[in-house]
C-alpha positions as CSV (number, residue, x, y, z in Angstrom):
1,M,-0.1,-0.2,0.1
2,P,1.0,3.6,-0.8
3,Q,2.5,6.0,1.7
4,H,1.9,9.1,1.1
5,K,-0.1,11.1,-1.5
6,S,1.9,11.4,-4.4
7,A,2.2,7.8,-4.8
8,E,-1.7,6.8,-4.8
9,K,-2.0,9.4,-7.1
10,R,1.0,7.6,-9.2
11,I,-1.1,4.6,-8.7
12,R,-3.9,6.1,-10.4
13,T,-2.1,7.9,-13.4
14,S,0.1,5.0,-13.7
15,E,-3.1,2.6,-14.6
16,R,-5.1,5.3,-16.5
17,Q,-1.5,5.5,-18.9
18,R,-1.5,1.6,-18.7
19,E,-5.3,1.3,-19.9
20,R,-4.4,3.9,-22.9
21,N,-1.2,2.7,-23.7
22,R,-2.7,-1.3,-24.2
23,A,-5.7,0.5,-26.0
24,V,-3.3,2.2,-28.2
25,R,-1.6,-1.0,-28.7
26,S,-4.6,-3.1,-29.9
27,R,-5.6,-1.3,-32.4
28,M,-2.4,-0.7,-33.9
29,R,-1.3,-5.0,-33.9
30,T,-5.0,-5.0,-35.5
31,A,-4.5,-2.8,-37.9
32,I,-1.0,-4.7,-39.0
33,R,-3.2,-8.2,-38.5
34,K,-5.9,-6.9,-40.7
35,F,-3.2,-5.3,-43.6
36,Q,-1.6,-9.0,-42.9
37,E,-4.7,-11.2,-43.8
38,A,-6.4,-8.5,-46.8
39,P,-6.9,-9.3,-50.1
40,A,-4.1,-8.2,-52.5
41,D,-6.9,-5.5,-53.9
42,Q,-7.3,-4.1,-50.5
43,K,-3.8,-3.9,-49.1
44,A,-2.5,-0.5,-50.6
45,A,-5.5,0.5,-48.2
46,A,-4.9,-1.4,-45.2
47,L,-1.2,-0.7,-45.5
48,R,-2.4,3.0,-45.2
49,Q,-4.1,2.4,-42.2
50,A,-1.5,0.1,-40.5
51,S,0.8,3.2,-41.3
52,S,-1.4,6.1,-39.7
53,E,-2.0,3.2,-36.3
54,L,1.8,3.2,-36.1
55,D,2.2,7.0,-36.1
56,N,-0.3,7.6,-34.0
57,A,1.2,5.2,-31.3
58,V,4.4,7.1,-32.2
59,R,2.5,10.2,-31.1
60,K,1.0,9.0,-27.7
61,G,4.4,7.7,-26.9
62,V,3.4,4.0,-27.0
63,I,6.4,3.4,-29.4
64,K,9.5,4.9,-30.5
65,E,9.8,6.4,-34.1
66,N,11.9,3.7,-35.4
67,T,10.1,0.9,-34.2
68,A,7.2,2.3,-36.1
69,N,9.7,2.9,-39.7
70,R,10.9,-0.7,-39.5
71,K,7.6,-1.5,-38.8
72,K,5.9,0.2,-41.7
73,S,9.1,-0.7,-44.1
74,R,8.3,-4.0,-43.9
75,L,4.8,-4.1,-44.6
76,A,5.7,-1.7,-47.6
77,R,8.3,-4.5,-48.6
78,E,5.3,-6.9,-47.9
79,L,3.0,-5.1,-50.3
80,N,5.5,-4.6,-52.8
81,R,6.8,-8.4,-53.0
82,E,3.2,-9.6,-53.6
83,S,2.3,-7.3,-55.9
84,A,5.3,-8.1,-58.0
85,A,4.7,-11.5,-57.7
86,Q,1.0,-10.9,-58.7
87,T,2.6,-8.7,-62.0
88,A,4.9,-11.6,-62.6
89,R,1.9,-14.4,-62.5
90,G,-0.5,-12.8,-65.0
């Protein structure tokens, strides 16, 4: 149990922040998953949405900017690889 008034407040604020971080991280992961599961014709729109969620997570301080950039780069590479494979096929 907290011994000081400020410690009680830190518990309250850190709990609020934890919930906010979980929500932002969850939205981010959902957007990435939707991109990966999207059909080929909807991948570009899903990539834009995932990039937006990653940028939002950076703005909220949930992840670092380099982490978001790395994830966006990998998603874009995946999109380019799949579109190149589709072009080669037909």
